[in-house]
Every structure is written in C-alpha cells, then in structure tokens.
C-alpha positions in Angstrom: 29.6 7.4 18.7 27.2 8.8 21.2 28.7 9.0 24.7 27.4 7.0 27.7 27.1 10.2 29.8 24.9 11.8 27.2 22.8 8.7 27.1 22.5 8.6 30.9 21.2 12.2 30.9 18.8 11.4 28.1 17.4 8.4 30.0 17.1 10.4 33.2 15.2 13.1 31.3 12.9 10.5 29.9 12.2 9.0 33.3 11.5 12.3 35.0 9.2 13.2 32.2 7.5 9.9 32.4 7.0 10.3 36.2 5.5 13.7 35.7 3.1 12.4 33.2 2.3 9.4 35.4 1.2 11.8 38.1 -1.7 12.7 35.9 -2.3 9.1 34.9 -1.6 6.9 37.9 -3.2 3.9 36.4 -1.6 4.4 32.9 -1.2 1.7 30.4 1.8 2.0 28.2 2.0 1.6 24.5 5.3 0.3 23.2 6.6 3.2 21.1 3.3 4.5 19.4 1.4 1.3 19.2 -2.4 1.5 19.1 -4.5 0.8 22.2 -6.2 -2.1 20.3 -2.8 -3.7 19.5 -1.6 -3.4 23.1 -4.7 -5.0 24.5 -3.5 -8.5 23.4 -0.2 -10.1 22.7 1.1 -9.8 19.1 1.4 -13.3 17.7 2.6 -12.7 14.2 3.2 -9.3 12.7 5.5 -7.7 10.2 7.7 -5.0 11.7 10.0 -2.9 9.5 13.7 -3.5 10.2 13.1 -7.2 11.0 12.6 -10.1 8.6 11.5 -12.4 11.3 8.1 -13.9 10.9 7.1 -13.3 14.5 8.3 -9.9 15.7 6.9 -6.9 17.5 7.9 -3.3 18.0 8.5 -4.1 21.7 11.4 -6.5 21.1 13.3 -5.3 18.1 16.9 -4.5 18.5 16.5 -1.0 16.8 14.0 1.7 17.5 10.7 1.3 15.6 7.6 3.5 16.0 4.2 1.9 15.1 1.8 4.8 14.5 -1.8 3.7 14.1 -3.8 5.8 11.5 -7.3 4.9 12.4 -7.8 7.8 14.8 -6.1 10.3 12.4 -8.3 9.2 9.5 -11.5 9.4 11.6 -10.9 12.4 13.8 -7.7 14.2 12.8 -7.4 18.0 12.1 -5.1 17.3 9.1 -6.5 15.7 5.9 -3.3 14.3 4.3 -0.6 11.9 5.4 2.3 14.4 5.4 0.7 16.9 7.6 -0.7 14.3 9.9 2.7 12.8 10.5 4.3 16.2 10.9 2.2 16.9 14.0 2.5 13.3 15.4 6.0 12.1 14.8 8.9 14.5 15.9 11.4 12.5 13.8 9.3 13.1 10.7 9.9 16.3 8.6 7.7 17.6 5.8 7.5 21.3 4.9 4.6 22.6 2.9 6.4 24.9 0.5 5.2 28.2 -1.1 6.9 30.2 -3.8 9.1 27.2 -4.7 7.7 26.3 -8.2 7.0 22.5 -8.5 8.1 21.9 -4.9 4.8 23.7 -3.9 2.8 20.8 -5.5 4.4 17.9 -3.6 5.1 17.3 0.1 8.1 14.9 0.5 8.9 12.8 3.4 12.1 13.0 5.5 13.5 11.7 8.8 15.9 13.0 11.5 16.7 16.4 9.9 18.1 14.9 6.7 16.8 15.3 3.2 14.0 13.4 1.6 16.6 11.5 -0.5 17.9 9.8 2.5 14.6 8.3 3.6 13.2 5.1 2.1 9.4 4.6 1.9 7.8 1.2 1.7 4.2 0.2 1.2 3.3 -3.1 2.8 7.0 -3.8 3.0 7.7 -3.1 -0.7 9.7 -0.2 -2.1 7.6 2.8 -3.2 8.8 5.0 -6.1 9.9 8.6 -5.7 8.4 11.5 -7.6 9.7 12.7 -11.0 10.2 16.1 -9.4 13.6 17.2 -8.2 13.3 20.2 -5.8 15.2 23.2 -7.1 13.8 25.9 -4.9 12.4 26.3 -1.4 13.9 26.1 2.1 13.6 22.3 2.4 14.9 19.4 0.3 16.6 21.6 -2.2 18.3 19.4 -4.8 16.4 16.3 -3.5 13.9 14.0 -4.9 11.5 12.3 -2.5 8.3 10.2 -2.0 4.9 11.9 -2.3 3.2 10.8 0.9 -0.1 12.5 -0.1 -0.6 10.1 -3.0 -2.1 7.6 -0.5 -5.5 8.4 1.3 -5.5 8.3 5.1 -8.5 6.0 5.3 -6.6 3.3 3.3 -3.8 3.2 5.9 -3.7 0.8 8.9 -0.5 2.1 10.4 2.8 3.7 9.6 6.0 2.1 11.0 9.0 4.3 11.3 12.4 2.6 11.6 14.7 5.2 13.1 17.9 3.6 12.1 20.1 3.2 9.0 18.9 0.2 7.0 20.5 0.2 3.6 22.1 -3.2 4.3 18.5 -4.5 4.7 16.5 -2.5 2.1 19.0 -0.9 -0.3 19.5 2.6 -1.5 18.0 5.6 0.3 17.6 4.0 3.8 20.3 6.3 5.4 18.1 8.2 7.9 15.6 5.4 8.3 12.6 3.6 6.7 8.9 4.3 6.7 6.6 1.4 6.0 3.0 2.3 5.2 0.7 -0.6 6.0 -2.6 -0.7 4.2 -5.9 -2.0 5.5 -7.4 -5.3 4.4 -10.1 -5.7 7.1 -13.7 -6.6 6.6 -16.4 -3.9 6.9 -17.1 -0.5 5.4 -16.6 3.0 6.7 -16.7 6.5 5.3 -15.6 10.0 6.5 -16.3 13.4 5.2 -14.6 16.6 6.4 -14.3 20.3 6.0 -11.7 22.8 7.2 -10.6 26.3 6.6 -8.2 28.9 8.1 -9.4 31.4 10.6 -8.7 34.1 8.0 -11.4 32.5 5.9 -9.4 31.0 3.1 -7.7 27.6 2.4 -11.0 25.8 2.4 -10.6 22.0 2.3 -13.3 19.5 1.3 -12.7 15.8 1.8 -14.8 12.7 1.2 -13.3 9.2 1.7 -14.7 5.7 1.9 -13.3 2.2 2.6 -14.9 -1.1 2.1 -13.3 -4.5 2.9 -15.2 -7.5 1.4 -14.6 -11.2 1.6 -13.5 -12.8 -1.7 -12.4 -16.4 -2.4 -11.5 -17.0 1.2 -9.6 -13.8 1.5 -10.2 -10.0 2.0 -10.1 -7.2 -0.5 -10.1 -3.6 0.7 -11.0 -0.7 -1.6 -10.6 3.0 -0.7 -11.7 6.0 -2.7 -11.0 9.6 -1.8 -11.7 13.1 -3.1 -9.8 15.9 -1.6 -10.1 19.6 -2.6 -7.6 21.9 -1.0 -8.2 25.6 -1.4 -5.7 28.2 -1.9 -4.7 30.5 1.0 -2.9 33.9 0.8 -1.0 35.6 3.6 0.3 38.5 1.6 -0.3 42.0 3.1 -3.0 44.2 1.7 -2.0 45.8 -1.5 0.7 43.2 -2.3 -0.2 41.3 -5.5 1.9 38.3 -4.4 0.0 35.2 -3.3 1.8 33.3 -0.5 0.2 30.3 1.2 -1.2 26.8 0.4 -1.3 25.7 -3.2 -4.6 24.8 -4.7 -4.9 21.0 -5.2 -7.6 18.6 -6.2 -6.9 14.9 -5.6 -8.8 12.0 -6.9 -7.5 8.7 -5.5 -8.4 5.0 -5.5 -6.5 2.2 -3.7 -7.1 -1.5 -3.5 -5.3 -3.9 -1.1 -6.0 -7.6 -0.5 -4.9 -11.2 -0.2 -6.4 -14.5 -1.3 -5.4 -18.0 -0.1 -4.0 -20.3 -2.7 -2.3 -23.6 -1.8 -2.2 -24.5 1.9 -0.1 -22.0 3.7 0.1 -19.8 0.6 -1.4 -16.4 -0.2 -1.7 -14.3 -3.3 -1.5 -10.6 -2.4 -1.9 -7.5 -4.4 -2.0 -3.7 -3.9 -2.9 -1.1 -6.5 -3.4 2.6 -6.4 -3.8 5.6 -8.7 -4.1 9.3 -8.1 -4.6 12.3 -10.3 -3.8 15.7 -8.9 -4.5 19.1 -10.4 -2.5 21.5 -8.4 -1.7 25.2 -8.8 0.9 27.4 -7.2 1.4 31.2 -7.5 4.7 32.6 -8.9 6.2 36.0 -8.1 4.1 38.9 -9.1 5.0 41.0 -12.2 4.5 44.8 -12.2 2.2 46.8 -14.4 2.4 50.2 -16.1 5.1 52.3 -14.6 7.3 49.4 -13.5 10.5 48.1 -15.0 8.6 44.9 -15.9 7.3 46.4 -19.2 8.3 45.3 -21.7 10.7 42.8 -20.2 8.2 40.7 -18.3 4.8 42.2 -19.0 2.7 43.8 -21.7 0.7 47.0 -20.9 -2.0 45.7 -23.3 -2.5 42.4 -21.4 -1.9 43.2 -17.7 -1.7 47.0 -17.1 -2.0 46.5 -13.4 0.4 43.7 -13.2 -0.3 40.0 -12.8 0.6 36.8 -10.9 1.4 33.8 -13.1 0.1 30.4 -11.9 2.3 27.3 -12.1 -0.2 24.5 -12.6 0.8 20.8 -12.4 -1.1 17.8 -13.6 0.2 14.9 -11.6 -0.4 11.3 -12.4 0.7 8.7 -9.7 0.3 5.0 -10.0 1.5 2.1 -7.8 1.0 -1.7 -7.9 2.4 -4.8 -6.3 1.5 -8.4 -6.9 3.1 -11.3 -5.1 2.8 -14.7 -3.5 3.8 -15.8 0.0 4.1 -19.5 0.7 6.4 -22.2 1.8 9.1 -24.1 0.0 10.0 -27.0 2.3 10.9 -25.4 5.6 11.4 -22.0 4.2 9.0 -19.1 3.9 9.1 -17.7 0.4 7.9 -14.4 -1.0 8.0 -13.5 -4.6 6.7 -10.1 -5.8 6.7 -7.5 -8.6 6.2 -3.8 -7.9 5.4 -1.0 -10.3 5.6 2.7 -9.6 5.0 5.7 -11.9 4.9 9.4 -11.3 4.4 12.1 -14.0 4.1 15.8 -13.7 3.2 18.1 -16.6 3.3 21.9 -16.2 0.7 24.2 -17.6 1.4 27.9 -16.9 -1.7 30.2 -16.8 -2.4 33.9 -16.3 0.9 34.5 -18.0 2.5 35.7 -21.2 5.6 35.3 -23.3 6.9 38.9 -23.1 9.0 38.4 -26.3 5.9 37.3 -28.2 3.9 40.3 -26.9 6.8 42.7 -27.7 7.2 41.2 -31.2 3.5 41.8 -31.8 3.8 45.4 -30.6 6.8 46.0 -32.9 4.8 44.8 -35.8 2.0 47.3 -35.1 -0.2 45.1 -33.0 -1.5 45.7 -29.5 1.3 43.7 -27.8 -0.5 40.4 -27.2 0.8 37.0 -26.3 -1.0 33.8 -25.5 -1.9 33.7 -21.8 -1.3 30.0 -21.1 1.4 27.5 -22.2 2.1 23.9 -21.9 5.6 24.0 -20.4 6.5 20.3 -20.6 7.3 18.1 -17.6 8.9 14.8 -16.5 8.1 11.3 -15.5 9.7 8.5 -13.5 9.0 4.8 -13.7 10.3 2.1 -11.4 10.0 -1.7 -11.7 11.1 -3.8 -8.7 11.3 -7.6 -8.6 11.9 -9.3 -5.2 12.5 -12.9 -4.1 12.8 -13.2 -0.3 13.2 -16.3 1.9 13.4 -16.8 5.7 13.4 -19.6 8.1 13.5 -19.9 11.9 15.9 -22.5 13.5 14.7 -23.1 17.1 17.6 -25.4 17.9 20.3 -22.8 17.5 20.8 -21.3 20.9 17.4 -19.7 21.7 16.5 -19.4 18.0 18.1 -18.2 14.8 16.2 -16.5 12.0 17.9 -16.7 8.6 16.7 -14.5 5.7 18.2 -13.9 2.3 17.0 -12.7 -1.0 17.5 -10.8 -4.2 16.2 -7.8 -5.9 16.2 -6.4 -9.5 15.2 -2.9 -10.2 14.9 -0.9 -13.4 14.2 2.8 -13.7 13.3 5.3 -16.4 13.3 9.1 -16.3 12.0 11.3 -19.0 11.8 15.1 -19.6 9.2 16.4 -22.0 9.7 19.6 -23.9 7.0 22.3 -23.7 5.2 24.0 -26.6 7.4 26.5 -28.5 5.8 29.6 -27.0 6.7 28.4 -23.5 10.4 28.9 -24.2 10.9 30.9 -27.5 12.4 34.4 -27.9 10.2 35.8 -30.6 11.3 39.5 -30.7 14.9 38.8 -31.5 18.1 39.7 -29.7 18.2 42.8 -27.6 14.5 43.9 -28.1 13.6 43.7 -24.5 10.9 41.0 -24.1 12.2 38.1 -22.1 11.8 34.7 -23.6 9.5 32.0 -22.3 6.4 31.9 -20.2 6.6 34.2 -17.2 6.6 32.3 -13.9 8.1 29.1 -15.4 9.8 28.9 -18.8 9.1 25.7 -20.5 11.6 22.9 -21.1 13.4 23.2 -24.4 13.9 20.5 -26.9 17.6 20.3 -25.8 16.4 19.5 -22.3 14.5 16.4 -23.4 15.8 13.2 -21.8 15.0 9.5 -21.8 17.3 7.9 -19.4 17.3 4.3 -18.1 19.3 2.2 -15.6 19.0 -1.0 -13.7 20.4 -2.5 -10.5 20.6 -5.9 -8.9 21.1 -6.8 -5.3 21.5 -9.8 -2.9 21.3 -9.7 0.8 21.7 -11.9 3.9 20.0 -11.1 7.2 20.5 -13.0 10.5 18.7 -12.6 13.8 19.9 -14.6 16.8 18.4 -15.0 20.3 21.6 -15.8 22.1 19.7 -16.4 25.3 16.6 -15.0 26.9 18.3 -11.7 27.5 20.4 -11.1 24.4 19.5 -10.7 20.8 21.9 -10.0 17.9 21.1 -9.0 14.3 23.5 -8.8 11.3 22.9 -8.0 7.7 25.0 -7.6 4.5 23.9 -6.4 1.1 25.7 -6.1 -2.2 24.2 -4.0 -4.9 25.3 -3.3 -8.5 24.1 -0.4 -10.6 24.5 -0.2 -14.4 25.5 3.4 -14.3 28.0 3.9 -11.5 29.2 0.5 -10.2 28.7 -1.6 -7.1 28.6 -1.1 -3.4 28.4 -3.4 -0.3 26.9 -2.4 3.0 26.6 -4.1 6.4 24.8 -3.8 9.7 25.2 -5.1 13.2 22.7 -4.6 16.0 22.1 -6.1 19.4 19.9 -5.8 22.5 20.4 -6.9 26.1 17.8 -6.9 28.8 19.7 -5.8 31.9 16.6 -6.0 34.0 13.0 -7.1 33.5 12.0 -3.5 32.9 15.1 -2.2 31.0 16.4 -3.1 27.6 19.7 -1.7 26.2 20.1 -1.7 22.4 22.5 -0.4 19.8 23.5 -0.7 16.2 26.3 0.2 13.8 25.8 0.2 10.0 27.1 1.4 6.7 24.8 2.7 4.1 24.5 4.3 0.7 22.2 6.2 -1.6 22.5 6.0 -5.3 22.2 9.3 -7.2 18.7 9.5 -8.5 18.1 9.6 -12.3 16.5 12.9 -11.7 19.7 14.3 -10.3 21.9 12.8 -13.0 19.7 13.8 -16.0 17.7 16.8 -15.0 18.2 19.6 -17.5 16.7 23.1 -17.6 17.6 25.9 -19.9 16.3 29.5 -20.2 17.6 32.6 -21.8 18.7 35.6 -19.9 20.5 38.8 -20.8 24.0 39.0 -19.3 25.9 42.1 -20.1 23.3 42.9 -22.7 23.9 39.7 -24.5 21.3 36.9 -24.6 22.9 33.8 -23.1 21.6 30.5 -21.8 21.3 29.8 -18.1 21.6 26.1 -17.7 21.1 23.5 -15.0 23.3 21.1 -16.8 22.8 17.3 -16.7 25.7 15.2 -15.4 27.9 13.8 -18.3 26.6 16.4 -20.8 28.7 18.9 -22.8 28.3 21.7 -20.3 29.1 19.6 -17.2 32.1 18.1 -19.0 33.4 21.5 -20.0 33.2 22.5 -16.4 35.1 19.4 -15.2 32.1 18.0 -13.2 32.8 14.3 -12.5 30.3 11.6 -12.9 27.9 11.3 -10.0 28.4 8.4 -7.6 26.7 7.1 -4.5 26.6 8.8 -1.2 28.1 6.7 1.6 27.1 6.7 5.2 28.0 5.3 8.6 25.4 5.2 11.3 25.4 4.4 15.0 22.5 4.2 17.5 22.6 3.6 21.3 19.4 3.5 23.4 17.3 2.0 26.1 13.7 1.2 26.7 12.0 1.2 30.2 8.8 -0.7 30.8 8.5 -1.2 34.6 5.0 -2.5 34.3 2.1 -2.6 31.9 1.4 1.0 32.7 4.6 2.8 31.6 6.8 2.7 28.6 9.7 5.1 27.8 12.4 5.0 25.2 15.6 7.0 24.6 17.8 6.5 21.5 20.9 8.5 20.6 22.1 8.4 16.9 24.9 9.6 14.8 24.9 9.6 11.0 27.9 10.6 8.9 27.4 11.0 5.1 30.3 11.2 2.7 30.1 12.7 -0.8 26.5 14.0 -0.3 25.0 15.2 -3.6 24.2 18.9 -3.6 23.0 21.4 -6.2 25.7 24.0 -6.8 25.3 27.7 -7.0 25.4 29.4 -10.4 28.8 29.9 -11.9 29.2 32.9 -14.2 31.7 35.6 -15.3 31.4 37.5 -12.0 32.4 34.6 -9.7 34.5 32.4 -12.0 35.8 34.1 -15.2 37.9 31.2 -16.5 35.0 28.8 -16.3 32.7 31.4 -17.9 35.0 31.6 -20.9 34.8 27.9 -21.4 31.0 27.9 -21.0 30.7 30.9 -23.4 32.0 28.7 -26.2 28.9 26.6 -25.7 26.6 29.6 -25.6 26.1 29.3 -21.9 26.3 32.3 -19.6 25.5 30.7 -16.3 25.5 27.1 -15.2 24.9 25.0 -12.1 25.3 21.3 -11.5 24.7 18.4 -9.2 27.9 17.4 -7.5 29.1 14.9 -4.9 30.8 17.5 -2.8 29.6 17.7 0.8 30.3 15.6 4.0 27.7 16.0 6.8 27.3 14.7 10.3 23.9 14.4 11.9 23.6 13.6 15.6 20.5 13.6 17.8 18.3 12.0 20.4 14.8 10.5 20.1 12.6 10.3 23.3 9.2 8.7 23.6 6.8 8.0 26.4 3.2 6.7 26.3 0.6 6.3 29.0 -3.0 5.2 29.2 -5.0 5.3 32.4 -7.8 7.1 34.2 -8.5 10.5 35.7 -11.6 11.2 37.8 -12.9 7.9 36.7 -12.5 8.5 33.0 -10.0 7.3 30.5 -6.9 9.5 29.9 -4.2 8.6 27.4 -1.0 10.6 27.3 2.0 10.5 25.0 5.2 12.4 24.7 7.6 12.3 21.8 10.7 14.5 21.2 13.5 14.7 18.6 16.7 16.7 19.1 18.8 16.8 16.0 21.9 18.7 14.7 23.2 18.5 11.1 26.6 20.0 10.3 28.5 20.3 7.0 31.9 18.9 8.0 33.7 19.3 4.7 33.3 20.6 1.1 35.2 18.7 -1.5 35.1 20.6 -4.8 36.2 18.8 -7.9 39.6 19.9 -9.2 38.0 22.3 -11.7 36.1 24.1 -9.0 38.7 24.2 -6.2 39.0 27.6 -4.8 35.4 28.3 -5.5 33.8 26.4 -2.7 31.8 29.5 -1.7 30.0 29.4 -5.0 29.6 25.6 -5.0 28.0 25.8 -1.5 27.2 29.3 -0.3 26.5 30.0 3.4 22.8 30.3 2.4 22.8 26.8 0.8 24.8 25.4 3.7 22.1 26.6 6.1 19.4 25.0 4.0 21.2 21.6 4.6 21.9 22.2 8.3 18.7 23.9 9.4 16.1 23.4 6.7 14.1 21.7 9.5 14.0 22.7 13.1 16.7 21.2 15.3 14.2 20.2 18.0 10.6 19.1 17.8 8.3 17.7 20.4 4.7 16.6 20.7 2.8 16.2 24.0 -0.7 14.8 23.6 -3.7 14.2 26.0 -6.8 12.2 25.1 -9.6 12.3 27.6 -12.8 10.3 27.2 -15.9 10.8 29.4 -19.0 9.0 28.2 -19.8 9.8 24.6 -17.4 12.8 24.5 -13.7 12.6 23.7 -11.3 15.5 24.1 -8.0 15.5 22.3 -5.3 18.1 23.0 -1.9 18.1 21.3 0.9 20.6 22.1 3.5 20.8 19.3 6.8 22.5 19.8 9.1 23.5 16.9 12.7 24.6 17.8 14.5 27.6 16.4 16.0 27.8 12.9 18.6 30.0 11.2 18.4 30.4 7.5 20.5 32.4 5.1 19.6 35.5 3.2 20.1 36.4 -0.5 22.7 39.2 0.3 24.5 37.1 2.9 26.5 38.0 6.0 29.5 38.9 3.8 27.4 41.9 2.6 26.5 42.8 6.2 23.0 41.3 6.2 22.5 39.0 9.2 21.0 35.5 8.8 17.3 35.0 9.4 16.6 33.9 12.9 13.3 32.0 13.4 12.4 31.8 17.0 11.1 28.6 18.6 7.3 28.4 18.3 4.7 26.2 20.0 1.2 25.5 18.7 -1.8 23.5 20.0 -4.5 21.5 18.4 -7.8 20.9 20.2 -10.7 18.8 19.1 -13.9 17.3 20.6 -15.5 14.1 19.3 -19.1 13.1 20.1 -19.9 9.4 19.5 -23.5 9.3 18.2 -23.4 5.6 18.5 -20.8 2.8 18.1 -20.9 3.3 14.3 -20.9 7.1 14.0 -19.1 10.0 15.5 -18.7 13.7 14.8 -15.5 15.7 15.5 -14.9 19.4 15.4 -11.9 21.5 16.6 -9.0 23.6 15.6 -5.3 23.4 14.7 -2.8 26.0 15.9 -5.7 27.4 18.0 -3.6 30.4 19.3 -2.8 31.5 15.8 0.9 31.4 16.2 3.1 32.4 13.2 6.8 32.4 12.4 9.2 35.2 13.2 8.9 38.0 10.6 11.9 38.6 8.3 12.9 41.1 5.6 11.0 39.9 2.6 13.7 41.1 0.3 16.1 38.5 1.8 13.9 35.4 2.1 13.8 32.5 -0.3 10.2 33.1 -1.4 10.2 36.9 -1.2 7.7 37.0 1.7 8.3 37.9 5.4 8.3 34.2 6.3 10.3 31.5 4.5 8.6 28.1 4.1 9.4 26.6 7.5 7.9 23.4 8.9 5.9 25.3 11.5 3.7 26.8 8.7 2.7 30.3 8.0 -1.1 30.2 7.7 -2.1 30.5 11.3 -5.2 29.0 13.0 -7.6 26.6 11.2 -10.9 25.0 12.1 -12.3 21.7 11.0 -15.2 19.2 11.3 -15.5 15.5 10.4 -18.2 13.0 10.3 -17.3 9.3 10.4 -19.7 6.4 9.9 -19.3 2.6 9.9 -21.7 0.4 8.0 
C-alpha cells in the first residue's frame, strides 16, 4: 500500500507545480482531469463515466481517478494522425510503442497503461468491450507475448473523447482490466466536418496522407453519425548509408468507415448502434540477406535471384470489424440496457521480395538457374468475439444521501483460428542436408500442423453499489463472478471511497482484486519452422498449450493471472481556476503469463531428449510463471486563463512507474532452468519495456485568429537487455532520458475553417545509440516509446459544413 509520507510529497509537488503554472495563468480556469473546455463551461447533468454505473456522474466526483481526454482538437489540429500516437503524446499513463523489426508486431500498435502489458488493459467502445487483435506479439521490445487492442482501427474524427480509468476494474468489467480501462466514446452529433492532412519526416520519408469526413444527420428523431477515413502511411528508413536493412515506420494503407447513432423508441427508450470496418494493407521490412560472397548463399539466398542481397517484406492484410446493437429503456423504476457486441480481427501474411532457398537450391541441383518464387502466402490467424450484456441500475434517493444499485450479466464466446500458408512458404524442397533453408525468408509460413480452430465461452454476473453516505463521503463496492469453459471460475471484488476533507480537497482510495484470462492466442498459438541443429534438420516449435510438445515438456495448463490493486490519492480544486490531482497506485500480479525462452540440448539436455522423440529440436511455451509488482504515481494539473489579454491554456500530466519481477515460479519440469524460462533480457522487457517516467507539459495560446500550441514531452530512461547478456560481459543497453517538443500554429479562416501547420519533435532528438549486434531489432536503437525517426512536419485543413 502506498505510504502517507510518499503521498504527502506527491501532493506538495503537485501544488508547487500548479502554483508555478498559475503564475503564467493568473486567471486560469481548471479542467477536472483532462476535460474539454466546452464541457467545463457548464455543469454536467447526465454523462457516462467509465468506472461508474451511475446514471448521473462526472469525472470530477468519481471515487477513483478518471481522465476525460477530448479528441476534437487532436482530430482537427494534431500532429499525429492515428489514435495510438495521439494518446502517446497526451496521456503519460498511456503506452504504445511503434515497433520496427518485430514481424507482425510492426503492423499493429497496441494499447497499454501504467507500464504494464497490453494484455492488462481493457478497451471499451461506448462502454462496450472491444475485441483484441488476432496477433500475439512474439518479438519487439514492448508487449512481448501479449495480445492487445488495435487502437488505430478507429479514425480520430469519429471519436468524441477517450476516458481513461486509472484503476483496477476487473470486478466491474471482467478480464483484462488490471492496469485500467479505456473507453472510446464515439460522436453522434449533428453537422458535418472534414479534415485533410499531410506529414513527413525531416529526412524526407515517412510521408503520410490523410482524408477524413464525419457527418451526423437526424433520423427518426435521433442522430446517426458516419465517419469515413483514408490514411496512407509511408515507409521510413533510418539505416546508415550502405546498410541494406530498412528500419523505421512500416508502410500502411487504412480504409475505415464507422457509424454510430441512437433512435428513440418507446418513451424513455433508445435503440443504439455502432458499426465499423477497416481494411489495412501493411508492410514491414525483415532483416537483410547477404548476396554473393556472403554466408547466406545458398542457405538463405540464391545468386541467380538476389546477387546483391535483398530485404524480404512481411506484408499483412488486416481485416477488422466491430458492431454493437442495443436498447436502453426502463423496466419499472429500473434503467435497463440490453446489448450484443461483435468483434472480428483477421491478419493474413503475404511475404514478398523473398524466396524459399530450399526451392532455389533444388532447382540449381537439377541443372536450373536456382530460382524460387519471390512471393508466398504464409497463412495467418483470426479472432472473433461475441459479447451479450444485460445491465440494470436504479438510484434510491432515500437511502442516506443516495444509493445507486447496478447489477447485470454477460455471456461471451470467442473463436481463434490459425490458417496454414501455401506449401512453398514452409517446405524443404532440396532434402536433408543440402543447404537451402526451408520456408519463405523473412517469415516462414504456418504449417498444416499449426492450424487451429479453438473456441471457448464465459459467463459472468456482477453487483455494483455506489452510496453517498453524506455530502462529504462516497463509497463504492463491486463483486463479479466469472466462469470460463476452459479453465474454471474466478471471483473478484472492489472497494473504493472518497471523502471531501475541505471544500477544495477530496481524498480518495480503492482496493480491488482482479484477473486476466489467458487469451486464446496464448493458449493455442503454434509456429513451426525447420532449422539445422548439429547438422540435423529439426523443428523449432512455439508449442500450443496442451499439445504433445507442451505436455512432453511438463507445461501445465494455462490459468488466469490474478492481481491485487490499491490506489490512494487527492484532488485539489481551490476555485474554478485550478485543478490538481495526485494518485499513488500499487498493482501486484500473480502467475503472469510469459513467453519462455527456447529450450534445447545446450541449455536443458534432458528435456531436449524428450523433445527429440517428437522430432523437435527447440521449443518455447507460454507459461504462468512470473509475479510482478508495479507501483507509481500519476499527477495532473490543468489551467485556462489569460496572458497579455489573450487566452492561455496550460496542462501538466506526469506518470512515475516502476515494475519489478518479484518471483519466477517454474513448473516442476523446468525448475532449475529459470534463467532459460525468463532470461535477464526478457525480464527487462517486462520491467522496462516502457519508460519509468513520462510527462507532458502543454501551452495553448490564442490571439485573435491565430492559435499557438506547444507541447513538451519527456520520456524517462530505460535499461534493456542485450543478446549476449551481462553473463557474457556485455553490459545492458542504457537509454538516456529524452525530451521532445511539438509546436503548431492554427489560423482560423472563419468559424467553419482553419488551417494548422507545425512540427513534432522539432529539435530532432533521437534515442541513445547502442551496439546494433546486441539490440532486439539489429539496429543501433531498439524500438522504444520515444521513437527513432526524428523530427517531422505536418499540415492540416479542417472545414465544417
């Protein structure tokens, strides 16, 4: 539990920082958390705030910390064109690293909170659970072994706000809500608007083209909003001159449409619906293969095809769909909400500018030139989720100062599939020991043995109570029981309370238990490719849980991760001009699921003998084996006032976080081999995959028709492991703290049109250079949240009609 002395220092730091900012904005107007200026101009009468099932709630009086981040300005004037990057530079609690050199992880940006993995963050859309991707991240410095939610499947212009609940909430929302919950609220307002934008890096690459339009129309007494977006993100490359490797942003072309609306039905009732679809054609560069004179011929290349070497491209065709239909109304004195949600994500790999070296070598041995196809369909995977909800709530005004009672039930079914690639993407055509490696270079295809069609279902019931004990005290309690068809049941609970010690000061705290069910992707993912070990062709397998290989290794059945979470904080609102919050948190996770290292004859001979009987030379697994503790502090401050007679808005947000691996619990069959199960390098990915501190300080100054926006973003230091490791005398990679700045200028042509231009990371700051032979992606920078591309410039035109 966070100590009172630490909290006191945190609050004092907040107050001093707030006073310093107030000196620049003496007539400032506060925004509770990150609420929009429009929302703060009038009292909130009835809103939906994540973390509370109360019909009339606001982010200013919830008993746990909630940030409400408006998206209108970001979508109209922001330097970033997608949701993940936008939130990365606005919310310090939010983590999303744009990967490079990490296979499929390059194609999807997953969401995470408070330094934990993307698995431990639940994402909602309009209060309804959103599906995760079919991808499980296997490489890269962030979210290794995790699934996550693809934030960039939703266009910015479709979003009204993003609410971030910085507290454990599994007792309220179910699996995944360990680090917190993000609720993406979509627009359904009347009127039409459009925005077009262009950006590129200062080095001349990474060109982005974006066109987006929203239109909200009246229909049958309600409103329907439709958003369409086209986003073309160009490839960037930061490799040194003469290096054939391509390191930087992946190429991605997104085509997205979203609809969101509600229509009145019976008195007091509304039919609501949300639907969205995106297709994404994305391309990432793999490691380069050498040409004539290198060791890669004939093992990984053919002189007849790529005499100067080549870079294979891992291309992904991603199909993402989401839909919710539901009805809100009243049954007697109760508010009732019935809904059905559908989510689907599919990624299919096509590997281009490649070859199957075994096919090329077989052709050469038969007297041919040594030719192979240069492109292969390598298979892929899909994930489907269906969620049915029934929710009820009622407010009893006669119980003390008011009691809100909410209860409900949920049924969820999930399906995960793996599709095999075409034969040439994985085959070994030249036979045993003839030198040409099997499969498509860059990404060997999924084999028929990898195919999977797994299903499961779960059911849950919850009770949620919120009591106003008196005008000063609020108490919240929740309990949830959930049963899964594949691993059993779990019950979680939460208690939270707030007390207004003075008109300007609110104390709040919470304690909760939580859980995360193992994803179907973690349970059933299977990947097999052939490698030569000791001159003998053997299978290297990422083995599915419960399969023959995992059972031979003694890997137990995956079960849920369990967590305990505590928060303690305060808010300070001395007047309508100042608002500051400080919240300490502590999150302990038991039996966290990790992807093990590869077990083979060198590091575990006895296990290798057992695996050899199955034709497997190396194997790795998903295992419940790690306990972690994450503790930290969130600070926010927000001001709006005047300077030299013009409007100045200032905000400050900071997150300090530390994750530690507190224990490694190897299954009986792997005891004594904890250093293989979780190496130092893998441990550091968990502990410092994201920076341990992050802060954003923003100034928005408006004079006449011109608005100037300056954001200073600070990323703390990181320490990541190396391939050789400290045991081999190679020190860990130290990434120094870095600070960047975004600056933009907006000219309002009239009330319905404005033009914005500016730059991001305008001082062209880059990460600390490392030894490329020791990094995860083989480049002088790992994929760190700070980014490695340097400065960029952009322009946007927004019109309302």
